C-alpha positions as CSV (number, residue, x, y, z in Angstrom):
1,M,34.3,16.6,-17.1
2,K,35.4,16.9,-13.5
3,L,35.2,19.9,-11.2
4,R,38.5,19.8,-9.4
5,S,38.7,22.9,-7.3
6,I,37.3,22.8,-3.8
7,V,36.3,26.2,-2.4
8,L,36.5,27.2,1.3
9,V,33.0,27.3,2.7
10,T,33.4,28.4,6.3
11,P,32.1,32.0,5.8
12,I,29.0,30.7,4.1
13,L,28.5,28.1,6.8
14,I,28.7,30.8,9.4
15,F,26.2,32.9,7.5
16,S,23.9,29.9,7.3
17,L,24.1,29.3,11.0
18,I,23.3,32.9,11.8
19,S,20.4,33.2,9.4
20,H,18.6,29.9,9.8
21,Q,15.6,31.3,11.7
22,S,14.6,33.6,8.8
23,I,15.0,30.6,6.4
24,R,12.7,28.6,8.6
25,H,10.0,31.2,8.5
26,K,10.2,31.3,4.7
27,S,9.5,27.6,4.3
28,S,6.0,26.7,3.1
29,H,6.1,23.2,1.8
30,N,7.7,19.8,2.6
31,C,11.3,19.2,1.4
32,R,13.5,21.2,-1.0
33,F,15.7,20.1,-3.9
34,W,18.5,21.4,-6.2
35,A,19.8,19.9,-9.4
36,I,22.4,20.6,-12.1
37,I,23.1,19.4,-15.6
38,M,26.3,20.2,-17.4
39,S,27.9,19.6,-20.8
40,D,31.1,17.5,-21.0
41,T,33.0,20.7,-21.9
42,T,31.5,23.0,-19.3
43,T,34.0,25.1,-17.3
44,I,31.7,26.1,-14.4
45,P,33.1,27.8,-11.3
46,A,33.1,25.4,-8.4
47,Q,32.3,28.5,-6.3
48,M,28.8,28.6,-7.8
49,I,28.0,25.0,-6.9
50,T,29.5,25.4,-3.5
51,D,27.6,28.6,-2.8
52,H,24.3,27.1,-3.9
53,L,24.8,23.9,-1.9
54,M,25.8,25.8,1.2
55,A,22.8,28.0,0.9
56,F,20.8,24.9,0.3
57,R,22.3,23.4,3.5
58,G,20.7,26.3,5.4
59,L,17.3,25.1,4.2
60,G,17.9,22.0,6.4
61,Y,16.9,24.0,9.4
62,S,13.3,23.9,8.3
63,N,13.7,20.6,6.5
64,D,15.4,18.8,9.3
65,D,14.7,15.1,8.6
66,G,18.0,14.4,6.9
67,W,19.7,15.2,3.6
68,G,20.8,13.4,0.4
69,I,23.0,14.1,-2.6
70,G,23.2,12.0,-5.8
71,Y,25.4,12.5,-8.8
72,Y,26.8,10.6,-11.8
73,V,30.5,9.7,-12.2
74,A,31.9,9.1,-15.7
75,T,33.5,5.7,-16.3
76,S,36.1,4.4,-18.7
77,S,33.3,2.8,-20.8
78,S,31.7,6.2,-21.5
79,N,28.8,5.3,-19.2
80,H,27.8,7.1,-16.0
81,L,27.8,5.5,-12.5
82,A,25.3,6.8,-10.0
83,V,26.6,7.7,-6.5
84,I,24.2,8.4,-3.6
85,R,25.2,9.9,-0.3
86,R,22.7,10.7,2.5
87,G,22.5,11.5,6.2
88,E,20.0,11.4,9.0
89,P,21.0,14.5,11.0
90,S,19.8,17.8,9.6
91,A,22.2,19.1,7.0
92,P,23.3,22.1,9.0
93,Y,24.4,19.8,11.8
94,D,26.0,17.1,9.8
95,P,29.7,17.7,8.8
96,R,29.5,14.9,6.3
97,Y,27.4,17.2,4.1
98,V,30.4,19.5,3.5
99,H,32.6,16.5,2.7
100,V,30.1,15.3,0.1
101,I,30.2,18.7,-1.6
102,G,33.9,18.3,-2.0
103,E,33.4,14.8,-3.2
104,L,30.9,16.0,-5.8
105,L,33.2,18.8,-7.0
106,N,36.0,16.3,-7.6
107,S,34.1,13.4,-9.0
108,A,30.7,14.4,-10.5
109,S,30.3,14.4,-14.3
110,R,27.3,16.1,-16.0
111,S,24.6,16.0,-13.3
112,A,23.8,16.0,-9.6
113,I,20.7,16.3,-7.3
114,A,20.6,17.5,-3.7
115,H,17.6,17.2,-1.3
116,V,16.7,18.2,2.3
117,R,13.7,16.5,3.8
118,R,10.8,17.4,6.0
119,A,9.1,14.0,6.5
120,S,5.4,13.8,5.7
121,S,4.8,10.0,5.1
122,G,6.2,6.6,5.9
123,P,9.1,6.4,8.4
124,L,9.0,10.0,9.6
125,E,12.1,10.3,11.7
126,G,15.3,8.5,12.6
127,I,16.3,7.5,9.1
128,P,18.6,9.1,6.5
129,D,16.9,11.1,3.9
130,P,15.6,8.5,1.3
131,H,16.1,11.1,-1.5
132,P,17.5,11.1,-4.1
133,F,16.0,7.8,-5.3
134,L,17.8,5.7,-7.9
135,R,15.4,3.8,-10.2
136,H,16.1,1.4,-13.1
137,G,13.8,0.4,-15.9
138,I,12.7,-3.2,-16.1
139,F,11.6,-3.3,-19.7
140,R,13.4,-0.2,-21.0
141,D,17.1,0.8,-20.8
142,F,16.7,3.8,-18.6
143,E,18.0,4.9,-15.2
144,M,17.3,8.0,-13.2
145,I,18.1,9.8,-10.0
146,F,14.9,11.3,-8.7
147,A,13.9,13.8,-5.9
148,H,10.4,15.1,-4.9
149,N,9.0,17.7,-2.7
150,G,5.5,18.0,-1.3
151,T,3.0,15.4,-0.2
152,I,0.9,12.9,-2.2
153,P,-1.7,10.6,-0.7
154,I,-0.2,7.1,-0.6
155,S,-3.3,5.0,-1.1
156,P,-4.3,6.2,-4.6
157,L,-0.7,6.3,-5.7
158,Y,-0.2,2.7,-4.6
159,S,-3.5,1.5,-6.1
160,L,-2.6,3.2,-9.4
161,I,0.8,1.4,-9.6
162,Q,-0.9,-1.9,-8.9
163,K,-3.7,-1.3,-11.4
164,T,-1.4,-0.1,-14.2
165,K,0.6,-3.3,-14.2
166,P,-0.1,-5.9,-11.5
167,G,3.1,-7.3,-10.0
168,Y,5.2,-4.3,-11.1
169,L,6.1,-3.5,-7.5
170,A,7.6,-7.0,-7.1
171,L,9.8,-6.3,-10.1
172,N,10.8,-2.8,-9.1
173,P,10.2,-2.8,-5.3
174,A,9.9,0.2,-3.0
175,D,12.9,1.1,-0.9
176,Y,10.5,1.3,2.1
177,C,7.8,-1.3,2.5
178,P,5.2,-1.9,3.8
179,D,5.4,1.5,5.6
180,Y,5.5,3.3,2.2
181,L,6.9,6.7,1.4
182,D,4.9,8.8,-1.0
183,S,8.0,10.0,-2.8
184,D,9.3,6.5,-3.1
185,L,6.1,5.3,-4.8
186,F,6.0,8.5,-6.9
187,A,9.4,7.7,-8.3
188,I,8.3,4.1,-9.0
189,F,5.2,5.3,-10.8
190,I,7.1,7.7,-13.0
191,M,9.5,4.9,-13.8
192,Q,6.6,2.6,-14.5
193,M,5.2,4.9,-17.1
194,I,8.6,5.2,-18.8
195,D,9.0,1.4,-18.6
196,L,5.6,0.6,-20.1
197,H,5.8,3.1,-23.0
198,P,9.2,2.3,-24.6
199,D,8.4,4.0,-27.9
200,S,7.3,7.3,-26.2
201,S,9.6,10.1,-25.1
202,V,10.3,10.5,-21.4
203,E,8.4,13.8,-21.5
204,S,5.3,12.0,-22.9
205,C,5.6,9.4,-20.2
206,I,5.8,12.1,-17.5
207,K,2.6,13.7,-18.8
208,I,0.8,10.4,-18.8
209,A,1.8,9.8,-15.2
210,I,0.9,13.3,-13.9
211,N,-2.5,13.3,-15.6
212,Q,-3.5,9.8,-14.4
213,L,-2.5,10.6,-10.9
214,A,-4.2,14.0,-10.9
215,A,-7.4,12.4,-12.1
216,L,-7.4,9.9,-9.2
217,I,-6.8,12.5,-6.5
218,T,-9.9,14.6,-6.2
219,N,-10.6,15.4,-2.5
220,T,-7.3,16.7,-1.2
221,D,-4.3,18.9,-1.9
222,A,-1.2,17.2,-3.4
223,Q,2.2,18.5,-4.5
224,F,3.9,16.7,-7.5
225,N,7.1,18.9,-7.8
226,F,10.0,16.7,-8.8
227,T,13.3,16.7,-10.6
228,M,15.1,13.8,-12.2
229,T,18.2,13.1,-14.4
230,D,19.6,10.3,-16.4
231,G,23.0,11.9,-16.6
232,H,22.3,13.5,-19.9
233,T,19.0,15.4,-19.4
234,L,17.5,17.2,-16.5
235,W,13.7,17.2,-16.1
236,A,11.7,19.3,-13.6
237,V,8.0,19.4,-12.9
238,K,5.9,22.0,-11.2
239,F,2.4,20.7,-10.5
240,S,0.1,20.8,-7.5
241,L,-3.6,20.1,-6.8
242,G,-4.9,22.8,-4.5
243,A,-3.5,26.3,-3.9
244,S,-1.4,27.4,-6.9
245,D,1.3,28.8,-4.6
246,A,1.6,25.6,-2.6
247,V,4.9,24.8,-4.3
248,S,7.5,26.8,-6.1
249,L,10.2,25.9,-8.7
250,Y,12.9,27.8,-10.6
251,Y,15.5,27.3,-13.2
252,Y,18.8,29.1,-13.8
253,P,20.1,30.8,-15.8
254,G,17.0,32.3,-17.5
255,I,18.6,32.7,-20.9
256,S,17.9,31.1,-24.3
257,E,20.9,28.7,-24.2
258,S,23.5,27.6,-21.7
259,D,26.2,24.9,-21.3
260,F,24.7,24.2,-17.8
261,W,21.3,24.4,-16.2
262,I,20.2,24.4,-12.5
263,V,16.8,23.9,-11.0
264,A,15.8,24.6,-7.4
265,S,12.8,24.8,-5.2
266,E,13.7,28.4,-4.6
267,P,16.5,30.8,-5.7
268,L,19.8,30.1,-3.8
269,D,21.5,33.4,-4.6
270,T,20.6,37.0,-5.4
271,S,21.0,36.6,-9.2
272,K,18.2,38.0,-11.3
273,L,18.6,35.1,-13.8
274,W,16.4,32.7,-11.8
275,L,13.1,32.2,-13.6
276,A,10.0,30.8,-12.0
277,I,8.6,27.7,-13.7
278,P,4.9,28.1,-14.4
279,C,2.2,26.0,-12.8
280,S,1.5,22.6,-14.5
281,T,4.7,22.7,-16.5
282,L,7.4,20.2,-17.3
283,V,10.8,21.7,-18.1
284,K,13.4,19.7,-20.1
285,L,16.9,21.0,-19.8
286,V,19.8,19.8,-22.0
287,P,23.2,21.5,-22.0
288,D,23.9,23.7,-25.0
289,Q,20.2,23.6,-25.9
290,A,17.3,26.0,-25.2
291,P,15.0,25.1,-22.3
292,V,11.8,23.3,-23.4
293,L,8.7,24.1,-21.3
294,I,5.8,21.6,-21.8
295,P,2.3,22.1,-20.5
296,L,1.4,19.0,-18.5
297,I,-2.4,19.3,-19.2
298,D,-3.6,20.2,-22.7
299,S,-6.7,19.8,-24.7
300,D,-5.9,16.1,-25.3
301,S,-5.9,15.4,-21.6
302,S,-8.4,17.9,-20.2
303,A,-10.9,15.0,-19.7
304,F,-8.9,14.1,-16.6
305,F,-10.4,17.2,-15.0
306,T,-14.1,17.7,-14.6
307,P,-14.7,21.4,-13.8
308,S,-16.9,21.9,-10.7
309,L,-17.9,24.3,-8.0
310,E,-19.1,23.4,-4.5
311,I,-19.7,25.0,-1.2
312,L,-17.7,23.3,1.6
313,Y,-20.0,24.3,4.4
314,D,-23.6,25.1,5.0
315,N,-25.6,26.8,2.2
316,P,-27.6,28.7,3.4
317,G,-24.9,29.9,5.8
318,R,-23.0,32.7,7.3
319,L,-19.9,34.4,6.1
320,P,-17.2,33.6,5.3
321,V,-18.0,31.2,2.4
322,E,-15.4,28.6,1.3
323,I,-15.8,27.6,-2.4
324,R,-14.0,24.6,-3.8
325,Y,-13.3,24.6,-7.6
326,R,-11.8,22.4,-10.3
327,N,-11.0,24.1,-13.6
328,N,-9.4,23.1,-16.9
329,A,-8.6,26.5,-18.4
330,P,-7.6,30.0,-17.1
331,T,-10.7,31.5,-15.7
332,S,-12.2,33.2,-12.6
333,I,-15.0,32.8,-10.2
334,K,-17.5,35.7,-10.3
335,I,-20.1,36.4,-7.7
336,Y,-23.3,38.3,-8.7
337,D,-26.2,39.7,-6.7
338,I,-29.8,38.8,-7.3
339,S,-30.1,41.6,-9.9
340,G,-27.2,40.3,-11.9
341,Q,-24.7,43.0,-10.9
342,L,-21.1,41.8,-10.4
343,V,-20.2,41.9,-6.7
344,T,-16.6,40.5,-6.9
345,N,-14.4,38.0,-8.7
346,F,-11.5,35.7,-7.9
347,T,-8.8,34.9,-10.5
348,L,-8.0,31.1,-10.6
349,P,-4.7,29.4,-11.5
350,Y,-4.5,27.5,-14.8
351,R,-5.8,23.9,-14.6
352,Q,-5.8,23.5,-10.8
353,Q,-8.1,22.6,-8.1
354,G,-8.4,24.3,-4.7
355,T,-10.5,26.7,-2.7
356,V,-11.2,30.4,-2.4
357,I,-12.7,32.0,0.7
358,W,-15.1,34.9,0.2
359,Y,-15.4,37.1,3.3
360,G,-18.5,38.9,1.9
361,L,-16.6,41.9,0.6
362,D,-17.5,43.5,-2.8
363,R,-15.0,45.0,-5.3
364,H,-14.8,48.1,-3.2
365,Q,-14.0,46.2,0.0
366,R,-17.5,46.9,1.4
367,L,-19.4,44.2,3.4
368,I,-22.4,42.9,1.5
369,S,-25.8,42.4,3.1
370,A,-27.5,39.1,3.7
371,G,-29.5,37.7,0.8
372,N,-29.2,35.6,-2.3
373,Y,-26.1,35.6,-4.6
374,F,-24.9,33.6,-7.6
375,C,-21.4,32.1,-7.9
376,Q,-20.3,31.4,-11.5
377,M,-17.2,29.9,-13.2
378,I,-17.3,30.1,-17.0
379,L,-15.0,27.8,-19.0
380,P,-14.6,27.3,-22.8
381,D,-16.7,24.2,-22.8
382,T,-19.0,24.5,-19.8
383,T,-20.3,26.8,-17.1
384,C,-20.5,26.0,-13.4
385,S,-22.9,27.9,-11.1
386,I,-24.0,27.8,-7.5
387,K,-26.7,29.8,-5.7
388,L,-25.5,31.2,-2.4
389,T,-27.8,32.3,0.4
390,I,-26.0,34.4,3.0
391,L,-27.7,34.5,6.4
392,P,-27.7,37.6,8.6
């Protein structure tokens, strides 16, 4: 299936140029991506793809370290050939971006991924956007176009790849070495799990990868959001360690079945059919099938998370108090006074780690007095508690 009509984009481009400052202020995490999967018989308006990709171009103002677009082209042998286009100038200032949209509309079959970059690791400036990455299996017949947004510590990621199968990086080398990119290594690690578990589904391999990496990163925030496609299926992951709102991810349309699906870091039009993907969730999207939402951490893998509470600064200490937590189930942190009366509570995201800051206000927004308090997090299989002493 080819999309043959090319839509005039000048009005949208003008709108993007005018409104880029507001888009910049809305940005909250590194990079953005957009992806689509279509059935062979889909008749999707080229206007929708053009509108989305031009709105996406505007996100390049706050993600100004280049852009990349990857898509699959059908061949006479019924296979799909991956095509990657990328540029170093910010997408709003690079006229080639518009040309590639036209190229995609005329040539793409089934799936495509677009990315705008805000560099956070490796070669930070002066290179084309390395996304999307194209990865091939070594031991399994699998190929994927992959894009990530967020930041992952490089050292534990590199060590995990080496430990999982020594020498794998020599067989499936990074595009940037030795000044590694976190997203480059992340794509390799996902591919490594798919490679080393040939009898497991791609979804199971993604879960293994996310859980192993999350277990290794314990002292910092990390954002694992990614999308990938093999030309037949589109996968998207929303997962972060730290604040639950650190990254966002949506799919479209939010209906039970569709002959095409789109995922994006944020809605790219005003339609009410964009649905937010829950935290710690993998979405599998296949044309003409219902979306499949898969929890990335379940009872079988909860051992990767050891629930805990700790005070980041002095205890005894003065307000505010910063409390770090790790939890493996929906819960809250509750603070009690010395008599056991509830002072306040904080609702925590599902299976996340992060921090909450208590400014010393009770449930009625009144400032508490100095003294002893108890901070408690109750989970199905354990209870974590800390005694707090607030100094005057």
